C-alpha positions as CSV (number, residue, x, y, z in Angstrom):
1,M,56.3,-47.3,114.7
2,V,56.3,-50.0,112.0
3,V,55.9,-53.5,112.4
4,I,57.3,-56.5,110.0
5,I,56.0,-59.9,110.3
6,D,58.4,-62.0,108.6
7,P,57.5,-65.9,108.1
8,Q,59.3,-66.4,104.8
9,Q,61.6,-68.9,106.5
10,A,59.5,-71.4,108.3
11,G,56.2,-70.3,107.8
12,I,53.5,-69.4,110.6
13,S,51.5,-71.1,113.4
14,G,49.5,-69.6,116.5
15,N,52.2,-70.6,119.3
16,M,54.9,-69.2,116.8
17,I,53.1,-65.8,116.6
18,I,52.7,-66.0,120.5
19,G,56.2,-66.6,121.2
20,A,57.4,-63.9,118.7
21,L,55.3,-61.2,120.6
22,I,56.1,-62.3,124.1
23,S,59.6,-62.2,122.7
24,L,58.8,-58.7,121.7
25,G,57.7,-57.6,124.7
26,A,54.3,-58.6,125.6
27,D,53.5,-60.1,128.6
28,I,54.2,-63.5,129.5
29,E,52.4,-63.9,132.6
30,A,49.1,-62.3,131.3
31,V,49.5,-64.3,128.0
32,T,49.8,-67.7,129.8
33,E,46.6,-66.6,131.9
34,I,44.8,-65.9,129.1
35,M,45.4,-69.0,126.9
36,D,44.7,-71.3,129.9
37,Y,41.3,-69.5,130.9
38,Y,40.0,-69.4,127.5
39,G,41.1,-72.5,126.4
40,S,39.7,-74.4,129.8
41,Y,36.0,-73.5,128.1
42,F,36.7,-75.9,125.4
43,G,38.9,-78.4,126.7
44,K,41.8,-79.3,128.9
45,V,44.8,-77.0,127.7
46,M,48.3,-77.0,129.3
47,V,50.4,-74.1,128.4
48,N,54.3,-73.6,129.0
49,I,56.3,-70.9,127.4
50,E,60.0,-71.0,127.6
51,L,62.9,-70.1,125.9
52,V,64.5,-72.6,123.2
53,N,67.4,-72.7,120.6
54,K,66.3,-73.5,116.9
55,S,69.5,-73.8,114.8
56,G,71.4,-71.4,116.6
57,I,68.8,-69.1,117.1
58,S,67.3,-68.0,120.5
59,A,63.4,-68.0,120.1
60,T,60.4,-68.1,122.8
61,F,58.6,-71.4,122.3
62,A,54.7,-71.5,123.0
63,D,54.1,-75.1,124.0
64,V,50.4,-75.6,123.9
65,K,49.0,-78.9,124.2
66,C,45.4,-80.2,124.4
67,S,44.2,-83.7,125.5
68,D,40.5,-82.8,124.3
69,H,40.4,-82.4,120.7
70,Q,36.6,-82.0,120.1
71,A,34.4,-80.6,117.7
72,I,32.5,-77.6,117.9
73,A,29.9,-75.4,116.2
74,Y,31.0,-72.6,114.7
75,T,28.0,-70.5,116.1
76,H,28.4,-72.0,119.4
77,L,31.8,-71.2,119.8
78,M,31.1,-67.2,118.9
79,E,28.3,-67.4,121.3
80,T,30.4,-68.6,123.9
81,L,33.1,-66.2,123.5
82,N,30.8,-63.4,123.9
83,E,29.9,-64.7,127.4
84,I,33.2,-65.3,128.7
85,E,34.4,-62.3,130.5
86,H,37.9,-61.7,131.5
87,E,39.5,-58.1,133.0
88,K,42.4,-58.2,130.5
89,I,40.5,-58.9,127.5
90,T,38.6,-55.3,126.2
91,P,35.9,-55.3,123.4
92,T,38.9,-54.2,120.9
93,I,40.7,-57.5,121.6
94,L,37.7,-59.7,121.2
95,D,36.5,-58.5,118.6
96,F,39.7,-58.7,116.9
97,A,39.9,-62.7,118.2
98,K,36.2,-63.0,116.7
99,K,37.5,-62.0,113.3
100,V,40.3,-64.0,113.2
101,F,37.8,-66.9,114.5
102,Q,35.5,-65.8,111.6
103,T,38.4,-65.9,108.9
104,L,38.6,-69.8,109.8
105,G,35.3,-70.2,109.6
106,I,34.7,-68.7,106.2
107,A,37.8,-70.7,104.7
108,E,36.2,-74.2,106.1
109,S,32.9,-73.2,104.9
110,Q,34.4,-72.4,101.4
111,V,36.4,-75.4,101.1
112,H,33.7,-77.8,102.5
113,G,30.6,-76.0,100.9
114,V,28.7,-75.8,103.8
115,D,27.2,-72.6,105.1
116,L,28.9,-71.0,108.1
117,D,26.1,-71.2,110.7
118,K,26.4,-74.7,109.9
119,I,29.5,-76.4,110.1
120,H,31.3,-78.1,112.9
121,F,35.3,-78.6,112.8
122,H,38.2,-79.2,114.8
123,E,40.6,-76.4,113.4
124,V,38.0,-73.6,115.0
125,G,37.0,-75.7,118.1
126,A,39.7,-77.4,119.3
127,A,41.0,-75.8,122.6
128,D,44.4,-75.3,121.6
129,A,43.3,-73.3,118.7
130,V,41.3,-71.3,121.1
131,A,44.0,-70.6,123.5
132,D,46.2,-70.0,120.6
133,I,44.0,-67.1,119.0
134,M,43.0,-65.5,122.2
135,G,46.5,-65.5,123.5
136,A,47.9,-63.8,120.2
137,S,45.6,-61.4,120.1
138,F,46.1,-60.2,123.7
139,A,49.5,-59.8,123.0
140,F,49.1,-58.0,119.7
141,H,47.1,-55.6,121.3
142,D,48.9,-55.5,124.7
143,L,52.1,-54.4,122.4
144,G,49.6,-51.7,120.8
145,L,50.4,-53.3,117.5
146,G,46.6,-52.6,116.6
147,E,47.4,-48.6,116.4
148,E,50.8,-49.5,113.7
149,K,51.3,-50.0,110.4
150,V,52.2,-53.6,110.0
151,Y,53.6,-55.1,106.9
152,G,53.7,-58.8,105.7
153,L,56.3,-60.9,103.4
154,P,55.1,-63.9,102.0
155,P,54.6,-66.9,104.2
156,S,56.5,-70.0,103.5
157,L,53.9,-73.1,103.2
158,G,56.0,-76.0,103.4
159,G,55.2,-79.6,101.4
160,G,54.3,-82.6,101.9
161,R,51.1,-84.2,102.9
162,I,49.4,-84.0,107.1
163,K,46.9,-86.3,108.9
164,T,43.6,-84.3,109.3
165,D,40.2,-85.4,110.3
166,H,39.2,-85.3,106.9
167,G,41.8,-87.6,105.9
168,N,45.7,-87.2,104.5
169,L,45.7,-84.1,102.9
170,S,48.6,-82.2,100.8
171,V,50.3,-78.9,102.0
172,P,49.2,-76.2,102.7
173,A,46.0,-77.4,104.0
174,P,42.8,-76.1,101.9
175,A,41.8,-73.8,104.3
176,T,45.3,-72.0,104.5
177,L,45.3,-71.5,100.5
178,E,41.8,-70.1,100.9
179,I,42.8,-67.7,103.8
180,L,46.0,-66.6,101.6
181,K,44.5,-66.7,98.3
182,N,45.0,-63.0,98.0
183,V,48.4,-62.8,99.9
184,P,51.8,-63.9,98.1
185,A,53.0,-67.0,99.4
186,M,55.9,-69.5,98.3
187,G,56.5,-73.3,98.8
188,G,58.8,-74.7,101.7
189,P,62.1,-76.5,101.8
190,V,60.7,-79.3,103.9
191,N,58.0,-82.1,103.3
192,H,56.2,-80.5,106.6
193,E,53.3,-78.1,107.5
194,L,54.7,-74.8,107.8
195,T,52.0,-72.5,107.8
196,T,48.9,-73.4,109.6
197,P,45.3,-72.4,108.9
198,T,45.3,-70.6,112.5
199,G,48.8,-68.8,111.7
200,A,47.4,-67.9,108.2
201,A,44.4,-66.4,109.9
202,L,46.1,-64.3,112.6
203,L,48.6,-63.3,109.8
204,V,45.8,-61.8,107.0
205,N,44.0,-59.7,110.4
206,M,46.9,-58.6,111.7
207,V,48.9,-57.4,108.5
208,D,48.0,-54.0,106.6
209,E,50.0,-54.6,103.9
210,F,52.1,-57.3,102.1
211,T,55.0,-56.5,100.5
212,D,58.1,-58.4,99.1
213,F,60.8,-57.1,100.5
214,Y,61.4,-55.0,103.8
215,P,60.7,-51.5,104.4
216,L,63.0,-49.1,105.2
217,I,63.1,-48.9,109.1
218,T,65.5,-48.0,112.0
219,N,66.2,-48.5,115.9
220,K,64.9,-52.3,115.1
221,N,63.7,-54.7,117.7
222,V,63.9,-58.2,116.6
223,A,61.9,-61.0,118.1
224,Y,61.5,-64.6,117.4
225,G,59.0,-67.2,118.2
226,A,59.4,-70.8,118.0
227,G,57.8,-73.7,115.9
228,K,57.5,-77.3,117.5
229,L,59.4,-79.0,114.7
230,D,63.4,-79.4,114.9
231,L,64.4,-78.4,111.1
232,E,67.7,-78.3,109.3
233,F,66.8,-74.5,109.4
234,P,65.8,-72.2,111.9
235,N,62.2,-73.2,112.5
236,V,61.1,-69.8,113.6
237,L,58.9,-66.6,112.8
238,R,60.7,-63.2,113.0
239,I,59.0,-60.3,113.9
240,I,60.5,-56.8,113.7
241,S,59.5,-53.4,115.2
242,G,60.9,-50.0,114.2
243,T,60.5,-46.4,113.2
244,S,60.3,-45.5,109.7
245,P,61.9,-41.9,108.8
246,I,60.3,-41.9,105.5
247,P,56.6,-43.3,105.2
248,T,55.5,-45.6,102.2
249,D,52.5,-46.3,100.3
250,K,51.4,-48.6,97.7
251,I,50.7,-47.6,94.4
252,S,50.7,-49.4,90.7
253,I,52.5,-48.4,87.4
254,L,50.8,-48.7,84.0
255,E,52.6,-48.5,80.9
256,T,51.8,-48.7,76.7
257,N,54.2,-47.6,74.1
258,L,52.3,-45.5,71.4
259,D,53.8,-45.1,67.8
260,D,50.6,-43.8,65.9
261,V,49.1,-41.1,68.3
262,T,49.0,-37.6,67.5
263,G,50.4,-35.0,70.0
264,E,46.9,-33.9,70.5
265,V,45.6,-37.0,71.7
266,L,48.6,-38.1,73.7
267,G,47.8,-34.4,75.2
268,H,44.2,-35.0,76.1
269,T,45.0,-38.5,77.0
270,V,47.0,-37.2,79.8
271,D,44.3,-34.8,80.9
272,R,41.5,-37.5,80.8
273,L,44.0,-39.7,83.1
274,M,44.5,-36.8,85.6
275,E,41.0,-36.4,85.7
276,E,40.1,-40.2,86.5
277,G,42.6,-39.9,89.4
278,A,45.9,-40.9,88.2
279,L,48.5,-39.5,90.4
280,D,51.2,-38.8,87.5
281,V,51.2,-39.3,84.0
282,T,54.4,-39.1,82.0
283,I,55.3,-39.1,78.1
284,I,58.8,-40.4,77.2
285,P,59.9,-40.2,73.4
286,T,61.6,-43.8,72.6
287,I,62.3,-45.7,69.6
288,A,59.8,-48.5,69.0
289,K,59.9,-51.7,66.8
290,K,61.2,-51.4,63.0
291,N,62.7,-48.2,64.5
292,R,59.5,-46.0,64.6
293,P,59.7,-43.1,66.5
294,A,57.2,-43.7,69.5
295,H,56.3,-42.4,73.0
296,L,56.0,-44.6,76.5
297,L,52.9,-43.7,78.3
298,R,53.4,-44.2,82.3
299,V,51.0,-44.0,84.4
300,I,51.5,-43.8,88.5
301,T,48.3,-44.9,90.4
302,K,46.5,-46.3,93.3
303,S,46.1,-50.0,92.7
304,N,42.4,-49.8,93.1
305,L,42.1,-47.3,90.1
306,V,44.3,-49.8,87.8
307,D,41.3,-51.3,85.7
308,I,39.6,-47.9,85.2
309,L,42.6,-46.2,84.1
310,S,43.5,-49.1,81.9
311,E,40.6,-48.7,80.0
312,T,40.7,-45.0,79.5
313,I,44.3,-45.5,78.1
314,I,42.6,-47.9,75.7
315,R,39.8,-46.0,74.8
316,E,41.5,-42.8,74.3
317,T,44.7,-43.9,72.4
318,G,43.5,-47.0,70.5
319,T,46.5,-49.0,72.4
320,L,46.0,-53.1,72.2
321,G,47.1,-53.8,75.7
322,V,48.5,-51.9,78.7
323,R,51.3,-53.7,81.0
324,T,50.4,-53.3,84.8
325,I,53.3,-53.3,87.5
326,P,51.3,-53.9,90.3
327,Y,51.6,-53.3,94.3
328,V,55.0,-51.3,93.9
329,H,55.9,-49.3,96.9
330,R,57.3,-45.9,96.7
331,N,59.2,-44.0,99.6
332,I,57.3,-40.7,100.5
333,V,57.8,-37.5,102.5
334,S,54.9,-35.9,104.3
335,R,53.5,-32.6,102.2
336,E,51.2,-30.2,103.1
337,I,50.0,-26.8,101.1
338,V,50.7,-23.8,103.3
339,P,49.5,-20.3,102.5
340,V,52.4,-17.3,102.9
341,K,52.2,-14.0,102.6
342,V,55.4,-12.8,100.2
343,D,56.2,-8.8,100.0
344,F,56.6,-7.8,96.2
345,E,58.0,-4.5,96.6
346,G,55.3,-3.1,98.9
347,Q,52.6,-5.3,97.6
348,S,51.8,-8.4,100.2
349,L,50.3,-10.9,98.3
350,E,49.4,-14.6,99.2
351,V,50.8,-17.6,97.5
352,R,50.3,-21.3,98.5
353,V,53.7,-23.2,98.8
354,K,54.3,-27.1,99.3
355,V,56.4,-28.0,102.2
356,A,57.7,-31.4,102.4
357,K,59.2,-32.7,105.6
358,I,60.7,-35.8,106.9
359,G,59.6,-36.0,110.6
360,E,59.7,-32.4,111.6
361,E,62.6,-31.4,109.1
362,I,61.7,-29.4,106.4
363,V,63.6,-30.9,103.3
364,N,62.2,-28.8,100.5
365,V,59.9,-26.0,99.8
366,T,58.2,-24.8,96.2
367,V,55.8,-22.5,95.2
368,E,52.2,-23.9,93.5
369,Y,52.8,-23.2,89.9
370,E,49.0,-21.5,89.4
371,D,49.9,-19.0,91.9
372,A,53.2,-18.1,90.6
373,R,51.7,-17.6,87.2
374,K,49.1,-15.4,88.5
375,I,51.3,-13.2,89.9
376,S,53.4,-13.1,87.3
377,E,50.5,-12.2,85.1
378,K,49.3,-9.2,87.5
379,L,52.8,-7.6,88.0
380,K,54.0,-8.1,84.4
381,M,56.7,-10.0,86.0
382,P,58.4,-13.1,83.9
383,L,57.4,-16.4,86.0
384,K,61.0,-17.6,86.6
385,D,61.9,-14.4,88.2
386,V,58.7,-14.5,90.2
387,I,59.4,-17.9,91.7
388,R,63.0,-16.9,92.3
389,F,61.7,-13.9,94.4
390,I,59.3,-16.2,96.1
391,N,61.9,-18.7,97.2
392,R,64.2,-16.3,98.3
393,N,61.5,-14.5,100.7
394,I,59.3,-16.9,102.0
395,T,59.6,-17.2,105.9
396,F,57.5,-19.7,108.2
């Protein structure tokens, strides 16, 4: 299963996540019980979950009210969570919730310049925040989403100013920006806070990969969690679950134009890039400035190797710059190398073939070049004939 959390329209908050997860099928009674139970350790919490209509969209609204907003030390909060027991809160759920609190705590300590173990602040200590995080953590794992691939779209942040315990602050709140500093985000169409620190902390801990567009999924279930505000557009968080017939992964593309590099250097550069871990390297003839014949060097790579491979390109070719196209998604099929026996006029020889599948369906089979080349040399048979013979005679 694939899950998409879409906060592009109206941002994300703790209660919006809870509402959307309940709409997706999480146990409403258990979620409410857990929110009341954990919230009561830190203040007075009232939880009411109901269906509402937000500008024409039916959504689940988790209304969490707290009548006792007391700050609490981060270390005391974490110690108290370790001491509280609930039959529905497994170690996995508790660990996840603690990571969310830690994300919030680190962000606040960075913003205020205070060590994590010395901070006191309302955002983590308030009973409603505890209720939100524990309820969302339970609902997320109650649906089994912790074991699934979760994509996140850029959250809408909002605008304007908000009142806080530290005075009036511009939106997004400093802690929200700190949490989302490595996450794509967008401004909001209204002068309201759309993405809260709690919502941001839950988002970054739930999501495996952020993307700017929807990945390919089918058999979709769509759920909506409502925000508190009534806006000129549907104030809802959308979560979608479904299946992906073709898996995706995330890559980067490196490019540079070369108009003064010999063929020998180009060939050597290709070899060096593959040795350094590039997934694929291509050289494309082109025309550069002043109508000079040139080559476009293009490299497909995992994103963590961008810096290493860029330096390799610069050192090997002398180019003055490498273009980086980051975080490109590609649809891929599952692939495996399978050894098979092929009868060549009485000689049984083993070759490796690459089998590509979509689900359980085989969509392509190709013989490995090196194996075909060795058989070609052994039998004194043209390579093209060896490949054609193998393709006609392989069986599974």
